[in-house]
Each structure stands twice: as C-alpha cells, then as structure tokens.
C-alpha positions as CSV (number, residue, x, y, z in Angstrom):
1,M,-9.2,25.6,69.2
2,I,-11.3,24.7,72.4
3,K,-9.9,26.9,75.3
4,K,-9.8,25.5,79.0
5,G,-13.5,25.2,80.2
6,E,-15.1,25.3,76.8
7,S,-16.9,22.4,75.3
8,I,-18.0,21.4,71.7
9,V,-21.6,21.2,71.1
10,L,-23.4,19.6,68.4
11,L,-26.4,21.9,67.5
12,I,-28.4,19.7,64.5
13,K,-31.5,19.8,62.5
14,S,-31.8,15.9,61.6
15,A,-35.0,13.8,61.3
16,L,-33.1,11.1,63.4
17,S,-33.1,10.8,67.0
18,L,-30.5,11.8,69.4
19,D,-29.6,7.9,70.1
20,E,-29.2,7.5,66.1
21,I,-27.2,10.5,65.8
22,N,-24.5,9.3,69.0
23,E,-24.6,5.7,67.2
24,R,-23.2,7.5,64.2
25,I,-20.9,10.0,66.1
26,K,-19.5,6.7,68.0
27,G,-18.6,4.9,64.3
28,L,-16.9,7.7,63.0
29,N,-13.6,6.4,64.9
30,V,-12.2,10.0,65.6
31,P,-10.3,10.7,68.7
32,P,-12.8,11.6,71.8
33,I,-11.3,15.4,72.2
34,I,-12.9,16.5,68.9
35,L,-16.3,14.6,69.8
36,P,-18.9,16.7,70.7
37,S,-19.7,16.4,74.7
38,Q,-23.9,17.3,74.2
39,I,-25.8,17.1,71.4
40,F,-29.2,19.2,71.2
41,L,-31.8,18.6,68.3
42,V,-33.0,22.0,67.0
43,D,-35.8,23.5,64.7
44,E,-33.2,25.9,63.0
45,I,-29.8,26.6,62.9
46,P,-29.1,30.4,62.2
47,M,-27.9,31.4,59.2
48,L,-27.5,34.3,57.2
49,E,-29.0,34.4,53.2
50,V,-26.5,32.9,51.9
51,V,-26.1,29.8,53.9
52,K,-23.3,30.8,56.3
53,W,-24.0,30.2,59.6
54,I,-23.8,32.8,62.1
55,L,-21.5,31.6,64.8
56,K,-22.4,34.0,67.1
57,G,-26.1,33.3,66.9
58,A,-25.1,29.6,67.0
59,K,-22.9,30.0,70.1
60,N,-26.0,31.6,71.8
61,L,-28.2,28.6,71.2
62,A,-25.8,26.4,72.6
63,M,-25.4,28.3,75.5
64,S,-29.0,28.7,76.1
65,L,-29.8,25.2,75.9
66,V,-26.0,24.1,78.1
67,K,-27.5,25.8,81.3
C-alpha cells in the first residue's frame, strides 16, 4: 500500500534502454496510479541466495537514487 507522499520506483536490471522500458510500460494499459514515477537501470538488485528480493536493500537503493 502506498502512503501519502510515497511513490513507486522501478529498479530494473535490463539490456533495454530507459526509453524502451518506458514504451513497454506505457503499452501495459494499466491505471496510472500503479505505474512507477521513476525508473532506474541498475547493475544489481539486492537478493538473498534463494533469489528473494531483499526489500530493505532495494528500498535503500531506490531512495539513494531518487535523491
């Protein structure tokens, strides 16, 4: 659940460019409220050995990129 003042940030590891990613997202035909307000290409996404996202690590990475 997004709280007031928060935004959705997409951290993505991809060979696609930001323009290509944005075009694909626009083509999803979903409500704007669930679309990311910012997109960042990253080298690595924090993960555990069992390939589960480390949400705190991802959140900290996103917050450092947004600033």
